[in-house]
N, C-alpha and C positions, 0 to 999 in steps of 0.2 A: 504494500500500500504506500504510494508516494506521498511525500510532503506531510509526514506525521508529526504531531507534537510529541514532546518527550513522554508525557503521560500515556498517550496512545500507544507508543512503542512498547512500554512495559506492560500495559494492559493486554495488548495483542498477544504477547508471549505467554500470558497466563490465562487467556480466555478459554473457558471450558464450555460455556453455553452463551448464546445470544450474539448480537451484533453491536458493534461500537457506534451506536446511534443514540444521541442524547435523548434521555427519557425512556429508552428501552431497557428491559431487565437483562443484566449480564451476570454470569457466574465466573468467579475467578479462583484459580488455584492459589492457595496460600502457602508461602514458603516458611515463614516464621510466625510464631505467636508470642504474645507478651501478656502477662497478668501481673497485677499488684494485689496486695493483701486485702484492701477494702472491697474489691470486686472479685478477686481470685478465689476466695474460699467458696463462694457460691458457684463459680465457674467449674471448679474441680469436683464439687458435689454433683453438678450436672454431667460432667465428663464421666464420672464413675457410673452414673445411672445409665450411660449409653452402652456399657459392657465391652468397651474396647480395651484390649490388653496392654497396648503401648501407643504413645502418640505417633501419628503418621506424618508429621511435618518434618522438614529438613532440620528445623531447630525450634524448640519451645523453651521459654524461660519463665520462671516464677520469681517475682521480686517482692520483698517485704520492705515497704518504704513509707506507708501512709500513717497508720495508727501504731505508734511505737511506744506510747507512754506506759502501757502495761500496768494500769492502775490496780488491776486484780488479775485473776487467772484467765479471763476470757481471751484477751489478745495473745497471751503466751500460748494458750491452747490452740488457737487458730494458726499461729506461726509454726507450731510443732506439727499440726495436721498438714499444712502446706509442704513442709519439708518431707514428710513421709510420703505424700502423694507424688511429689517430684521424683523421689528415689524409685518408687514402684513403677511409674509410668514413663520414665525416660525424659524428664524435664530438668534442665539446669536450674538450680536453686540459688538465689542471691540472698545471703543472710541479712538479718536486720543490722543496720549500721553500715552496710556496704555503699548505699547511696540511692538516689532517685532513679527509678526505672528508665526514664527517657534519656537522662544524662549517661547512665551506665551503658545503655544499649547503643547510643551514638558512639561512645568511646570504644567499646569492645566487640560489638556484634553487627552493627549496621553495615550493609553491603550494597553497592550500587546495582540497580536492576532487579532487586528482589521485591517480593511483596511481604508486608507485615500486617497482621491483624492483632490489635491489642484491646484489652478490656479497660481502656482508659481513653478518655476523649482527646488527650494530648499525644496520642500515638503518632500523629503526623509529624512530630519532631524529627523523625527519621527521614522525612522528605528532604531535610538538609543534606542528607547523604545520598540523594537521588534514588529514593525508594517510593513505591506506592504503599504508604503506611496509613492505615485506616483505623480509627477508633470505633469500637462496637460494644454491644452488651456482652456479658460474660457467656451467655448461652451460645452466641454466634462464635465466640472464640473456642468454646468447648467443642462445638461441631467441627470447626476447622482442625483442631487437634485430632479429632476422630477421622479426619480425612475427607470431610464434606467440603464442597466448594462454598465460597461466600457469595451470596446473591445480593445485588444492589441495583439501583437505577443508574444507568450509564450517565455520568455527570457531563455537564458542559465544561469546556476547558477555557478558563479565563487567562489570557496572556498578560502578565504584568512585566512590562519592559522597564528595566532599571538602567539609568545612565548617570554619569557623573560619579562623584565620590563623597562620602559623608565628611562633613566638616568636624573639627575638634569639638568634643563634648556632645556630639550627635551620634546616636548609636542605632543598632539594629532594632531595638525596642521602639524607637521613634518611627522606623520604617513601617512596622506592622501597625502601630497606632494610626499612622496616616492611611494605611489600607482600611482599617476599621472605620475611620472617619468617612471614607469614600463608600464602603460597602454596607456598613452597619452590621448589627449582630445577626441579621437574617439574610443579608445580601449574598452570602456564599452558599446557601443551601442548594444541594445537588450540583455543586460546581467543584472543579479542581483549580486551585490557584497555581499557575505555572510561571516561574520567574525566569527571565532571560534578558539578554542585552549586555552591553559593555560594563554596566555597573555591577554585575554579578561577580566578576573576577576580583573586585575590591573587597568582597565580604568573605571572611573565614568561615569554616564549617560550623563552629559554635554560633557565629552570628546568623548564619543561614538557619540553624536549628531554632534560634529564638524566633525568627520570622515564621517558620513553618509550624512551630509549637502553637503560637497564638493565632495562627490562621483558623484554628478551631473555633475561635470566638466569633467568626463571621458566619458560622454554620457550615463551612466548606467540608466536603468529603475528605479532602486532604490538600496539601500544598507540596510543591516539589521544586528543587533546584537541579541544574545539570551536574553531571560528574565531570570535573575538569582537573587541571593541574593543582588547583587548591585542594580539591578532594584527595588527590594522590598524596600531597604533602601531609595532610592530616592522617591519612591511613598509614603512611610510612612512619610518622612520629609515634603512632600507636603500635608499631611492629606488625602491621597488617597490610603492608604495601602490595602483597600478592593478590589481594582482593579487589584491587582497583581496576576499573575499566572506564573508558570514556563513553559518555552517553549524553546526548543533547538532542534538541528538536532539529528537524530538517530546516534548512535555511528559509524555505518558502512555506513553512507550516502555517495553516490558517487557524485562528482562534475564534471561538464563538463570541467572545467579548474581549475588549482590549483596554488596558489601563497603562498609563505611562507615568513614572515617577522620576524626577531629577533629584538624586540623592544630595547633590551639592546645595540644593535650595531648602532642604529640610532644616528645621530647628527643633530643639527639645520640646517634646509634647507630653501631655499628661491626660489620663482618663479620669474624669470626675465621678463621684458616686452617682448612681449605683450601677453603672453599665460600662463595659469596656469600649463602647463606641461613643461615649460622651466625652469627646476629645477636644482639648484646647491647647494653645501654646502655654508652656510653663511661664513665660514672661508675663502672661495675662493674670497669673495668680500669685505673683511674688508678694511675700509678706504674710501669707496665711500661716499661723502658728501650727507647728507639727509636734504631736505628742510621741509618736512612735514611727520608726523606720524599720522595715524588714527587707533584707536583701537575700535572695535565694530563689527557690522553687525550680521546677523543671524548665522555666523560661529563661532565667538569668542566674545560673549557679555554676557556670563553666569556669575553667581556669582562666580563660580570657577575661571574663567578667570580673572575677575576684582579684586578678592582678591589677586591674584598673582601680578598683575600690581600695586596695592596699596602698597603691601609689598616692592616691588622693588623700588618704588618712595619715600617711606617714608624718610623724612629728606633730600630730594634731590630736585634739580631744573632742569627743562627742559632746554636744551642747548639754548643759546641766538639766534642761527641761525635756530632753528627748531621749528615748530608749532606742538603741540600735541593736538589731540582731543580724547575724550573718550565718547562713546555712550553705555550706559547700554542697554541690550536687553529687559528689562521690568521694569515696576514700582516696581515690587517685588524685583528685583536685586538692584535697587537704594535704596529702603527702608531698605533692609537688610544691605547694605553697610553703610548707615547712622546710623543705630542703633548700629552697631558693632564698629563704629569709623573709619571705613576703607574708608569712602568717603573723610574725611579730608585730608589725604596725597595726594589724587588726586588733590584737589583744591589748596593745598599749594605748590604743585610742579610747578604750572603754567599751568597745563592742562586745556583745554577748555572743559567744560562739556556740551555736546549737548543733545538734546531731545532723549527720548527713541524711536528711529525710525531708518529706513534704511538709510535715508539721503545720506551721501557721497557715499555709495556703489552703488547707482544708478545715481550718478552725480547730486544730488540735494543738493547743499551746499558744501562748503569746496573744491571747485575746486582748484587744485594746481596752483602755479605761472607758468609763461611761462618756458618751458623746465625744470621744476622742477623734482626732485627725491622725490617720495612719497612712503613710506612704509606703507602697510595697512594689517590689519588682516582679510581682506575680502576674497571672493572666486573667484573673477574675476578681471583681469587686462587688458582687451581688450583695444586696442588703442582708446582713446577718451572717454571711459566710465566714467572717472573721471570728465568729463566736460571740460578738457583741452586737445586738440588734440595732442599737442607735449610733454605732460608730460610723465615721465618714472615711471610707477607704478610697485612696487614689492609686492609680497604676502608673509607674514611672520607670525610667531606665536606671541602671546602677549609678550612673553619673549624677542624675537628678536626685536620687535617693541619698547619695553621699553628701551632696551639697546641703540638703535639708537636715541631715543628721548633724553636720558641723555648725549650722547656723540656727537650728531650732525653728526654722520656718521654710516655706517654699522659696527657693532661690533658683534663678536661672544658672545652671552649672557653668555656663561660659564666663561667669563672674569669678570663678575659682582661680583664674590665672592661666598659666601655661599648661596645656594638656600633656600628661606624662607619656613618654614613649615606653611601651612595654615590649618585652622580648619573649616570644613563645619558644619553648624548648624544641630543638630538632628531634629529640627523642624524649618522650614522657617517661617518668619513673613508673614502671608497671608492676602491678601485683594483682593477680587473680585469685588470691588465697581465700577470699570471701565468697567465691562461687563454688558450689558443691556440685560436682558432676555425678550423674546417677550411678556411674560405674564405680564411684568411690564408696558407695554405701553397701555394707555387708548386710544390713538389716533393713528390709523393706516394709516393716510393720507400720501401719497407719493407725495413729492413736487419736481418738475423737474425744474431746472434752465434753462436759455436760451442756455447754452452750451451743454445741454443733447439733442442730436438729435436722431430722430427715426433710427432704424436699416435699413440699405439699403436692398432692395430686390434683389436677384440674380437669374437670369433665369436659367433653366436647361441647361445642356451641349449641345451645338450645334453639328451637324454632321460633321462640317468642321471648323477647326481652321486655320486661316491664319493671319500672321502679321510679324512685323519686330523684329529682335533681338535688344532690347532696352538697354541691359546692359550685359556685360560679366565680371564675377568676378573670383577671384582666389580661393584658398582653404580656408576653415574655416571661411567663411563669417558668421558674427554673427547677431543675431536679433537686437543688438545695431547698427550694420551697416545699417540694413534695416529701422528700426524706432528707432532713438536714444532716450536715456533717458533724464534726466534734467527736471527742473521745468517747463519750457515754453512748451516743446513738450508734456510732460506727463499730463499737465493740459488739453490737448485736447483729452484725452483717451475716452471720451463719445461723441466725435464729429468726426466721420470718414471722412466726406468731408474735414474738416480742417486739421486733423492730416495727411491725405494722401499727403498733399503738402510737407511734410518733408521726404517722402520716399527716402531713399538713399542720403539724403542731404549732408552727409559728404563723400560719395563715388563719386557721380556725381550730382552736384547741379542742372543740367538740366533735370534729369531723370523724375521727376513728370510732368513737363510741356510737355516734349516730349511724354510721355505715354498718356497724355490727348489729345494732338494734333493728335496723330496717332491712337486713339481709342484702345489703349492697344497694346499688343504684347507678346513677349517671353523674358525670362531671361535665360542666360546660366551661370551655376555655376560650381565650382570645387568640391573638396572633402568636406564632412561634412558641406554642405550648411545649414545655419540656426542654428548653435550651439548657446548655451547660454540660455537666458531668455525664459520663456514660453509665453511671450506676443503675443497674437494672432493678435494684430494690425500689426505685421510683415507679416501676411498673408492677413488680412482684407484690409489694405491700398493698397497693390498691386492689390488685387481683385477689389477694387473700381476704380482703375486707368485702369482697363481692361486687366490686365495680365492674359493670358490664360493658360500658362504652364511654369513650371520651368524645364529646362533640365540641370541636374547636374551629376557629377561623383558619388556622394552619398549625403544622407541627414541626418541631426540630427533627432532623434526620434520625439521629441515634435513638431518641426516645420513641419515635414512631416505630422503628424496628423492634424495640423492646416491648412495646404494647402488643405488636403482632406475635412476638415470640411467646407471650404468655396469654394469648387468647383474648385480649381486650380489643374491641372494635375501635379503630381510630377513624372517626367520622368528621367530615368538614362541612360547614354550612355552605349551601349553594347561594343563599341570600343572606348577607351579613346582618340584615335587619332582624332576621329570626334570632340572632344572638341577643339583640336588645329586648326582644319580646319573650324570651325564656327566662324564668325566674327561679330562684331557690325555692324548693318545695313543690314545684310542678311535677305532676305524675306523667311520665312518658311511656309510650309503648311502641315497639318496633317488631313487625312481623318479618321473619327471616326464612321464608319458604325456600328461597335461594339467595345466595350472596351475589349481588350485582353492583355495578358501578353507581347506580342511582337508586336511593332508597327513600322512603317516606316514614317519618316519625310522627305519631299522633300525640299531641299535647292534650291529654284527657282533662287536665285542669282548666284549660282555656278554650278547648274545643277547636284548636287550630292544627294545621299540618306543617311540619318542618321538613323541607327538602334537604337531603344531605348526600354527599358523595363518599364512596368507599373506594379509594384509589389503590387497590391492591393488585399485585401480580398473581399469576397462576399459583406459584409456589407459596406466596404469602396467604392466599385464600385457603389453600389446603392446610396450612399451619393453624390459622384461626379456627377453622372448622373442627380440627382435631383437638382443640383445647390448648394449642401452643406448639412451639417447635419441638420441644422435648417429647411431648406426647406423640407427635408425628414420627419422629426418628425411632422411638420405641416400637411403634406400630410397623414401620417399614422393616426394621431389623427382625421383628417377629415373623413377618411374612417371608423374609429371605430365608429364615431358618425352616419355615414350613411352606415350601413352594406351591403346594396345592391350595393354599388359602388365597383367595382373590379379593 
């Protein structure tokens, strides 16, 4: 096929079913999978239920990086379970404290031209290494480990041409904030953001990873950079030069949409509360007092980032009214900082050095004070995600974060003086001792603690759905709104009956009890329902509570897939006015003699009819009818074992 984009080239080599036509269903062969502890425990319970003796991928990895506090036995039990599952089924296990999955994967495993499916929405970070890397629900990842292809809607390809070079104190974070300003948090849905142009070669692999990581906030399926000499340099520094190959779009490749950004004209940017696309220039907010600064997360915790932070802090002290925390993305980053003498300035400045983990990004530790202003180099600033419901969280680059930490207020980092020249090592100090290979394990026993409960069984879709509207939400409801993060709630990730009691607890604390009392019902949502994290608990918990369908103006990609995976109908309003005319407490009824694209809901309370669309593929329709993807896989596996059953 002539004149292909980079994304099309990789997809074509992994295409199992379908045609590469935007909007059509395609199935891809998955080379690598990635899980982390907040989603992985459920993913491996699902994988076990499939009855497959070993993973069938080229490479599968299990990371522990999210909930590390271990306030009681629950997290420790889950971590032990994950290690046992990895040993038994052929998965490489990254021990707690090794680092954040996306940073570790980019350093030690990412490989140009491969596909990666991860049970974390920021899996596209690996697109900085020229991969088709897609975030998905845990059940989709479990199915990929079992050898099943990954089904998705073929995305449109958006070409983002970069030219020029970033000016001092302007960073990759400012590039992706500019993209978010252009596209918004829903402008990338069912699209791949493909970067090209002369500006690409000025960006290092960690900088590219920052951009592809936060492309998830646009709703994009993934983001990707070409594999070039910069990629080769990074791989050689990691001792993996043999994995390099050149990959780029054809010169005359045609994109479905085009964006052009002149890097030399960008200036420091900042995302205001409570959305990553609420972007302004830092210079417009100078003088706002800052209570807390957090540097780290899978977006900005690379050695490149922290070398800059160290240089800017050298010989200086953090402002007395501001708390600064620093979380390196991996043990490798920390070790290289220590050996080069660049860890010392961080310590001497008064920064608090946290574990190599996600931590504050998911509301686990470092919750800000009441009504505090917190500047974070993270990727999300949804209301309450920090752990403090009334905190004001801003998203910034490491340079802008450091300037605020030193001055106690928002300051344009260009006022800090001369930009430091940092030198990246030709060879990183490498240590893979915290990765446990399955072959190293003599004992493959899987130990399940008392908090690890069996997977609920869900019945096939009935012919009639009737129930009450239990909740009506506005636009951009997040998976954090549905099932919040934080150490207490995320400790229940392997206990669906218990975690379901927290469903929508910060939106309507009566929701879970009412859903249980009324034997479930319906939820009405606005635009971009379910944006944010890939956590499938945001679908599993409502399903457990009896939610039959979500009727929304539109859905975020991963959450839509998770609803289908667990047999919840994702319906969209044909007429947006029907959203306004549907109220909390209305009784709705939907006849499902056959699942088709256009359906009619009867509002029995108001005596009206609501026209809705059900935009599902053939495979998705089969999954919903069976009661979810796992139920369908079990059914198909049973039929394969009993070939006379039709």
